[in-house]
C-alpha positions as CSV (number, residue, x, y, z in Angstrom):
1,M,85.8,126.5,103.8
2,A,88.4,123.7,104.0
3,L,89.8,121.8,101.1
4,P,88.5,118.2,100.9
5,I,91.0,115.4,100.4
6,F,89.6,111.9,99.6
7,I,91.9,108.9,100.0
8,V,90.9,105.8,98.0
9,G,92.2,102.4,97.1
10,T,91.2,98.8,97.8
11,N,90.8,97.5,101.3
12,R,94.2,96.6,102.9
13,S,96.1,98.7,100.4
14,G,97.3,101.3,102.8
15,T,94.5,103.9,102.8
16,T,94.4,104.0,106.6
17,W,98.2,104.4,106.7
18,V,98.2,107.4,104.3
19,A,95.2,108.9,106.0
20,N,96.9,108.7,109.4
21,I,100.1,110.3,108.0
22,L,98.1,113.3,106.8
23,A,95.9,113.4,109.9
24,S,99.0,114.1,112.0
25,H,99.4,117.4,110.2
26,K,98.2,120.4,112.3
27,R,96.3,121.9,109.3
28,I,94.4,118.7,108.3
29,A,91.3,117.5,110.1
30,A,90.2,113.9,110.2
31,I,87.6,111.9,112.1
32,Q,89.7,109.5,114.2
33,S,89.4,107.0,116.9
34,N,91.7,104.7,118.9
35,T,88.8,102.5,120.1
36,H,86.4,102.3,117.2
37,H,87.5,98.8,116.2
38,E,89.6,96.2,117.7
39,F,91.9,96.0,114.7
40,Y,91.9,99.6,113.5
41,Y,93.1,102.9,114.9
42,G,93.3,106.5,113.6
43,V,91.2,107.7,110.7
44,I,87.9,105.9,110.2
45,E,85.6,105.5,107.2
46,S,82.4,107.3,106.6
47,F,81.0,105.1,103.8
48,Y,78.9,108.2,103.1
49,F,78.8,108.2,99.3
50,S,78.6,104.4,99.0
51,H,76.1,103.7,101.8
52,V,74.2,106.9,102.6
53,Y,74.1,109.1,99.5
54,D,70.6,108.8,97.8
55,R,69.5,106.1,100.2
56,Y,66.7,108.3,101.7
57,G,65.5,109.8,98.4
58,D,65.1,113.5,97.8
59,L,66.2,115.4,100.9
60,S,64.0,118.4,100.0
61,V,61.1,116.2,101.1
62,K,60.8,116.8,104.9
63,Q,60.0,113.2,105.9
64,N,63.0,112.0,103.9
65,Y,65.2,114.5,105.6
66,I,64.0,113.4,109.0
67,E,64.8,109.8,108.3
68,F,68.2,110.8,106.9
69,V,69.0,112.8,110.0
70,E,67.9,110.2,112.5
71,A,70.0,107.6,110.7
72,I,73.3,109.5,110.4
73,G,72.8,111.3,113.7
74,A,73.1,107.9,115.4
75,S,76.2,106.8,113.5
76,D,79.7,106.6,115.1
77,Y,81.3,108.7,112.4
78,F,79.1,111.7,112.8
79,K,79.1,111.5,116.5
80,M,82.9,111.6,116.4
81,A,82.5,114.6,114.1
82,G,80.9,116.4,116.9
83,V,77.6,117.1,115.2
84,N,74.2,116.7,116.9
85,K,70.7,116.3,115.4
86,S,69.9,119.9,116.0
87,F,72.7,121.0,113.8
88,L,71.7,118.6,111.1
89,Y,68.1,119.8,111.2
90,S,69.3,123.4,110.9
91,L,70.7,122.6,107.5
92,Y,67.3,121.8,106.0
93,P,66.5,122.2,103.2
94,S,69.7,120.7,101.8
95,D,71.2,117.8,99.7
96,Y,73.5,114.9,100.5
97,A,76.8,116.5,99.3
98,T,76.1,119.9,101.0
99,V,75.3,118.2,104.3
100,F,78.5,116.2,104.3
101,K,80.6,119.2,103.4
102,K,79.0,121.4,106.1
103,I,79.7,118.7,108.7
104,M,83.3,118.3,107.6
105,D,83.9,122.0,107.2
106,R,82.5,122.6,110.7
107,F,84.7,119.9,112.1
108,A,87.8,121.4,110.4
109,E,86.9,124.9,111.6
110,K,86.7,123.6,115.2
111,K,90.2,122.1,114.8
112,N,91.5,125.3,113.2
113,C,92.3,123.4,110.1
114,D,92.0,124.4,106.4
115,Y,91.9,120.8,105.0
116,W,89.9,117.8,105.9
117,I,90.3,114.2,104.8
118,E,88.0,111.2,104.3
119,K,89.0,107.7,103.4
120,S,86.6,104.9,102.4
121,P,87.8,102.3,99.9
122,S,84.2,101.9,98.7
123,H,84.4,105.5,97.4
124,S,86.9,104.4,94.8
125,M,83.9,103.5,92.6
126,L,82.3,106.9,93.1
127,L,85.0,109.4,92.2
128,P,82.9,111.2,89.4
129,L,80.1,111.8,92.0
130,I,82.6,113.1,94.6
131,T,84.4,115.4,92.3
132,N,81.2,116.7,90.7
133,S,80.0,117.5,94.2
134,Y,83.3,119.0,95.2
135,P,85.2,120.3,92.2
136,E,88.0,121.5,94.4
137,A,88.6,118.1,96.0
138,K,92.0,116.3,95.8
139,I,92.1,112.6,95.4
140,I,94.9,110.4,96.7
141,S,94.9,106.8,95.5
142,I,97.2,104.2,97.0
143,K,97.8,100.8,95.3
144,R,99.4,97.7,96.7
145,N,100.5,94.4,95.1
146,I,97.4,92.2,94.7
147,Y,99.1,89.2,96.4
148,D,99.8,91.3,99.5
149,V,96.3,92.8,99.5
150,V,94.7,89.3,99.3
151,K,97.0,88.0,102.0
152,S,96.2,90.9,104.3
153,N,92.5,90.5,103.7
154,L,92.7,86.9,104.6
155,G,94.7,87.7,107.7
156,L,92.1,90.2,108.9
157,K,89.2,87.8,108.1
158,F,91.0,85.0,110.0
159,S,91.3,87.3,113.0
160,Y,87.5,87.6,113.0
161,E,86.4,84.1,111.9
162,R,89.2,81.7,112.8
163,N,86.8,78.7,113.0
164,R,85.2,79.4,109.6
165,F,88.5,79.5,107.9
166,E,89.0,75.8,108.5
167,N,86.5,75.5,105.7
168,N,88.4,75.4,102.4
169,L,85.3,76.5,100.4
170,Y,84.8,79.6,102.7
171,R,88.5,80.5,102.4
172,R,88.4,80.3,98.6
173,K,85.2,82.4,98.5
174,N,87.0,85.1,100.4
175,I,90.0,85.0,98.1
176,K,87.8,85.3,95.1
177,S,85.9,88.2,96.7
178,A,89.2,90.1,97.5
179,I,90.5,89.6,94.0
180,K,87.3,90.8,92.4
181,N,87.2,93.8,94.6
182,Y,90.8,94.7,93.8
183,Y,90.3,94.7,90.1
184,Q,86.9,96.5,90.2
185,L,88.1,99.3,92.4
186,N,91.4,99.9,90.6
187,K,89.7,99.8,87.2
188,S,87.3,102.4,88.4
189,I,90.1,104.7,89.7
190,K,92.1,104.3,86.5
191,K,89.0,105.2,84.4
192,F,88.4,108.3,86.5
193,S,92.1,109.4,86.1
194,K,92.0,109.4,82.3
195,K,89.9,112.5,82.3
196,N,90.8,113.9,85.7
197,N,94.5,113.3,86.1
198,H,95.0,116.8,87.5
199,K,92.7,115.9,90.4
200,I,94.3,112.7,91.5
201,I,97.7,111.4,92.6
202,F,98.8,107.8,92.6
203,I,100.9,106.4,95.5
204,D,102.5,103.0,95.4
205,Y,102.5,101.1,98.8
206,T,106.0,99.6,98.3
207,E,107.4,103.0,97.3
208,L,105.9,104.6,100.4
209,I,107.8,102.0,102.4
210,N,111.1,102.3,100.6
211,D,111.2,106.0,99.9
212,Y,108.8,107.6,102.4
213,K,110.2,111.1,102.1
214,K,110.0,111.2,98.3
215,V,106.4,110.1,98.4
216,L,105.5,112.7,101.0
217,R,107.1,115.4,98.9
218,R,104.9,114.4,96.0
219,I,101.8,114.5,98.2
220,S,102.9,117.8,99.7
221,S,103.2,119.3,96.2
222,F,99.9,117.9,95.1
223,I,97.8,119.3,98.0
224,N,99.9,122.4,98.1
225,L,100.8,122.0,101.8
226,P,104.2,121.7,103.4
227,I,104.6,118.4,105.2
228,D,107.4,117.9,107.8
229,L,109.7,115.1,106.8
Protein backbone atom coordinates (compact mmCIF):
# COMPACT_ATOMS: atom_id res chain seq x y z
CA MET A 1 0.00 0.00 0.00
CA ALA A 2 1.17 3.51 -0.81
CA LEU A 3 1.61 6.33 1.69
CA PRO A 4 -1.09 9.05 1.36
CA ILE A 5 -0.05 12.71 1.22
CA PHE A 6 -2.76 15.36 1.47
CA ILE A 7 -1.98 18.93 0.42
CA VAL A 8 -4.20 21.58 1.98
CA GLY A 9 -4.52 25.35 2.22
CA THR A 10 -6.88 28.01 0.94
CA ASN A 11 -7.75 28.42 -2.72
CA ARG A 12 -5.02 30.34 -4.61
CA SER A 13 -2.46 29.72 -1.86
CA GLY A 14 -0.17 27.43 -3.86
CA THR A 15 -1.67 23.98 -3.26
CA THR A 16 -1.57 23.15 -6.96
CA TRP A 17 2.02 24.34 -7.21
CA VAL A 18 3.20 22.12 -4.36
CA ALA A 19 1.16 19.20 -5.67
CA ASN A 20 2.68 19.55 -9.14
CA ILE A 21 6.19 19.67 -7.67
CA LEU A 22 5.64 16.41 -5.82
CA ALA A 23 3.77 14.80 -8.71
CA SER A 24 6.90 15.15 -10.84
CA HIS A 25 8.67 12.65 -8.55
CA LYS A 26 8.87 9.14 -10.01
CA ARG A 27 7.71 7.55 -6.75
CA ILE A 28 4.67 9.78 -6.21
CA ALA A 29 1.38 9.18 -8.02
CA ALA A 30 -1.19 11.93 -8.60
CA ILE A 31 -4.32 12.35 -10.67
CA GLN A 32 -3.34 14.91 -13.28
CA SER A 33 -4.71 16.56 -16.39
CA ASN A 34 -3.54 19.23 -18.81
CA THR A 35 -7.03 19.71 -20.27
CA HIS A 36 -9.32 19.40 -17.24
CA HIS A 37 -9.85 23.13 -16.96
CA GLU A 38 -8.98 26.17 -19.03
CA PHE A 39 -7.05 27.83 -16.19
CA TYR A 40 -5.54 24.79 -14.45
CA TYR A 41 -3.03 22.12 -15.29
CA GLY A 42 -1.45 19.25 -13.43
CA VAL A 43 -2.88 17.78 -10.23
CA ILE A 44 -6.64 18.13 -9.92
CA GLU A 45 -8.93 18.04 -6.90
CA SER A 46 -11.13 15.14 -5.82
CA PHE A 47 -13.34 17.03 -3.30
CA TYR A 48 -13.99 13.51 -2.01
CA PHE A 49 -14.16 14.13 1.73
CA SER A 50 -15.96 17.47 1.41
CA HIS A 51 -18.47 16.61 -1.33
CA VAL A 52 -18.80 12.80 -1.47
CA TYR A 53 -18.08 11.39 1.98
CA ASP A 54 -21.35 10.43 3.76
CA ARG A 55 -23.46 11.93 0.99
CA TYR A 56 -25.01 8.58 0.06
CA GLY A 57 -25.55 7.31 3.59
CA ASP A 58 -24.39 3.95 4.90
CA LEU A 59 -22.54 2.20 2.08
CA SER A 60 -23.23 -1.21 3.58
CA VAL A 61 -26.78 -0.70 2.25
CA LYS A 62 -26.65 -2.02 -1.32
CA GLN A 63 -28.90 0.65 -2.83
CA ASN A 64 -26.79 3.39 -1.26
CA TYR A 65 -23.64 1.79 -2.61
CA ILE A 66 -25.14 1.59 -6.11
CA GLU A 67 -25.98 5.31 -6.06
CA PHE A 68 -22.49 6.07 -4.76
CA VAL A 69 -20.78 4.04 -7.51
CA GLU A 70 -22.93 5.47 -10.29
CA ALA A 71 -22.07 9.00 -9.13
CA ILE A 72 -18.33 8.72 -8.61
CA GLY A 73 -17.92 6.35 -11.53
CA ALA A 74 -19.06 9.15 -13.83
CA SER A 75 -16.75 11.81 -12.35
CA ASP A 76 -13.67 13.12 -14.14
CA TYR A 77 -11.41 12.48 -11.16
CA PHE A 78 -12.10 8.79 -10.92
CA LYS A 79 -12.13 8.31 -14.67
CA MET A 80 -8.62 9.79 -14.69
CA ALA A 81 -7.70 7.39 -11.88
CA GLY A 82 -8.41 4.60 -14.33
CA VAL A 83 -11.16 2.92 -12.35
CA ASN A 84 -14.37 1.59 -13.83
CA LYS A 85 -17.68 0.73 -12.23
CA SER A 86 -16.90 -2.99 -12.25
CA PHE A 87 -13.90 -2.36 -10.01
CA LEU A 88 -15.95 -0.12 -7.71
CA TYR A 89 -18.70 -2.71 -7.41
CA SER A 90 -16.12 -5.37 -6.60
CA LEU A 91 -15.25 -3.45 -3.41
CA TYR A 92 -18.72 -3.93 -1.92
CA PRO A 93 -19.32 -4.09 1.00
CA SER A 94 -17.08 -1.18 1.93
CA ASP A 95 -17.00 2.34 3.37
CA TYR A 96 -16.06 5.77 2.01
CA ALA A 97 -12.49 5.90 3.30
CA THR A 98 -11.66 2.35 2.20
CA VAL A 99 -13.00 2.88 -1.32
CA PHE A 100 -10.96 6.04 -1.82
CA LYS A 101 -7.77 4.44 -0.54
CA LYS A 102 -8.21 1.33 -2.69
CA ILE A 103 -8.70 3.53 -5.75
CA MET A 104 -5.61 5.59 -4.99
CA ASP A 105 -3.49 2.58 -4.00
CA ARG A 106 -4.45 0.85 -7.24
CA PHE A 107 -3.54 3.95 -9.23
CA ALA A 108 -0.18 4.21 -7.42
CA GLU A 109 0.54 0.52 -8.01
CA LYS A 110 -0.09 0.91 -11.74
CA LYS A 111 2.34 3.83 -11.77
CA ASN A 112 4.86 1.78 -9.75
CA CYS A 113 4.74 4.39 -6.99
CA ASP A 114 4.76 4.00 -3.22
CA TYR A 115 3.22 7.42 -2.44
CA TRP A 116 0.09 9.14 -3.70
CA ILE A 117 -1.07 12.72 -3.27
CA GLU A 118 -4.43 14.42 -3.14
CA LYS A 119 -5.01 18.15 -2.95
CA SER A 120 -8.35 19.82 -2.30
CA PRO A 121 -8.49 23.11 -0.39
CA SER A 122 -11.90 22.13 1.00
CA HIS A 123 -10.25 19.22 2.81
CA SER A 124 -8.55 21.75 5.09
CA MET A 125 -11.69 21.66 7.22
CA LEU A 126 -11.67 17.87 7.47
CA LEU A 127 -8.18 16.92 8.60
CA PRO A 128 -9.35 15.00 11.71
CA LEU A 129 -11.60 12.84 9.50
CA ILE A 130 -8.80 12.25 7.00
CA THR A 131 -6.16 11.32 9.56
CA ASN A 132 -8.58 9.15 11.52
CA SER A 133 -9.29 7.31 8.28
CA TYR A 134 -5.60 7.12 7.33
CA PRO A 135 -3.41 7.37 10.46
CA GLU A 136 -0.28 7.06 8.35
CA ALA A 137 -1.16 10.06 6.14
CA LYS A 138 1.15 13.05 5.83
CA ILE A 139 -0.37 16.54 5.61
CA ILE A 140 1.35 19.40 3.79
CA SER A 141 -0.19 22.83 4.38
CA ILE A 142 0.81 25.87 2.35
CA LYS A 143 -0.11 29.40 3.39
CA ARG A 144 0.04 32.62 1.39
CA ASN A 145 -0.40 36.28 2.34
CA ILE A 146 -4.12 37.08 2.54
CA TYR A 147 -3.84 40.08 0.23
CA ASP A 148 -2.24 38.00 -2.50
CA VAL A 149 -4.81 35.22 -2.02
CA VAL A 150 -7.71 37.64 -2.37
CA LYS A 151 -6.10 39.33 -5.38
CA SER A 152 -5.51 35.98 -7.05
CA ASN A 153 -9.08 34.85 -6.34
CA LEU A 154 -10.42 38.03 -7.88
CA GLY A 155 -8.20 37.60 -10.92
CA LEU A 156 -9.51 34.09 -11.48
CA LYS A 157 -13.13 35.13 -11.00
CA PHE A 158 -12.60 38.03 -13.39
CA SER A 159 -11.34 35.59 -16.03
CA TYR A 160 -14.65 33.75 -15.77
CA GLU A 161 -17.09 36.55 -15.18
CA ARG A 162 -15.61 39.72 -16.64
CA ASN A 163 -18.98 41.37 -17.19
CA ARG A 164 -20.31 40.68 -13.68
CA PHE A 165 -17.21 42.25 -12.14
CA GLU A 166 -18.35 45.65 -13.39
CA ASN A 167 -20.86 45.41 -10.53
CA ASN A 168 -19.22 46.80 -7.39
CA LEU A 169 -21.59 44.88 -5.11
CA TYR A 170 -20.72 41.58 -6.77
CA ARG A 171 -17.01 42.36 -6.54
CA ARG A 172 -17.26 43.20 -2.83
CA LYS A 173 -19.21 39.99 -2.22
CA ASN A 174 -16.40 37.96 -3.76
CA ILE A 175 -13.78 39.75 -1.69
CA LYS A 176 -15.71 39.06 1.53
CA SER A 177 -16.15 35.41 0.55
CA ALA A 178 -12.42 34.98 -0.14
CA ILE A 179 -11.48 36.59 3.20
CA LYS A 180 -13.97 34.44 5.13
CA ASN A 181 -12.74 31.28 3.43
CA TYR A 182 -9.11 32.23 4.16
CA TYR A 183 -9.64 32.61 7.88
CA GLN A 184 -11.93 29.61 8.26
CA LEU A 185 -9.61 27.18 6.51
CA ASN A 186 -6.42 28.40 8.16
CA LYS A 187 -8.10 28.37 11.58
CA SER A 188 -9.14 24.78 11.03
CA ILE A 189 -5.64 23.74 9.94
CA LYS A 190 -4.07 25.48 12.95
CA LYS A 191 -6.51 23.80 15.33
CA PHE A 192 -5.67 20.39 13.87
CA SER A 193 -1.93 21.00 14.16
CA LYS A 194 -2.08 21.68 17.91
CA LYS A 195 -2.69 18.01 18.62
CA ASN A 196 -1.17 16.55 15.47
CA ASN A 197 1.99 18.55 14.79
CA HIS A 198 3.87 15.34 13.90
CA LYS A 199 1.45 14.71 11.02
CA ILE A 200 1.63 18.10 9.36
CA ILE A 201 4.23 20.42 7.88
CA PHE A 202 3.66 24.13 7.15
CA ILE A 203 5.01 25.72 3.99
CA ASP A 204 5.08 29.46 3.35
CA TYR A 205 4.34 30.52 -0.23
CA THR A 206 6.88 33.36 -0.19
CA GLU A 207 9.57 31.15 1.30
CA LEU A 208 8.94 28.59 -1.44
CA ILE A 209 9.58 31.32 -4.00
CA ASN A 210 12.66 32.75 -2.27
CA ASP A 211 14.30 29.57 -0.98
CA TYR A 212 12.89 26.75 -3.08
CA LYS A 213 15.59 24.21 -2.25
CA LYS A 214 15.36 24.77 1.49
CA VAL A 215 11.61 24.20 1.47
CA LEU A 216 11.94 21.07 -0.64
CA ARG A 217 14.53 19.70 1.78
CA ARG A 218 12.02 20.18 4.60
CA ILE A 219 9.31 18.38 2.62
CA SER A 220 11.75 15.62 1.69
CA SER A 221 12.61 15.03 5.35
CA PHE A 222 8.95 15.14 6.39
CA ILE A 223 7.74 12.50 3.92
CA ASN A 224 11.00 10.54 4.15
CA LEU A 225 11.64 10.62 0.42
CA PRO A 226 14.72 12.06 -1.34
CA ILE A 227 13.73 14.82 -3.76
CA ASP A 228 16.07 15.95 -6.52
CA LEU A 229 16.90 19.62 -6.14
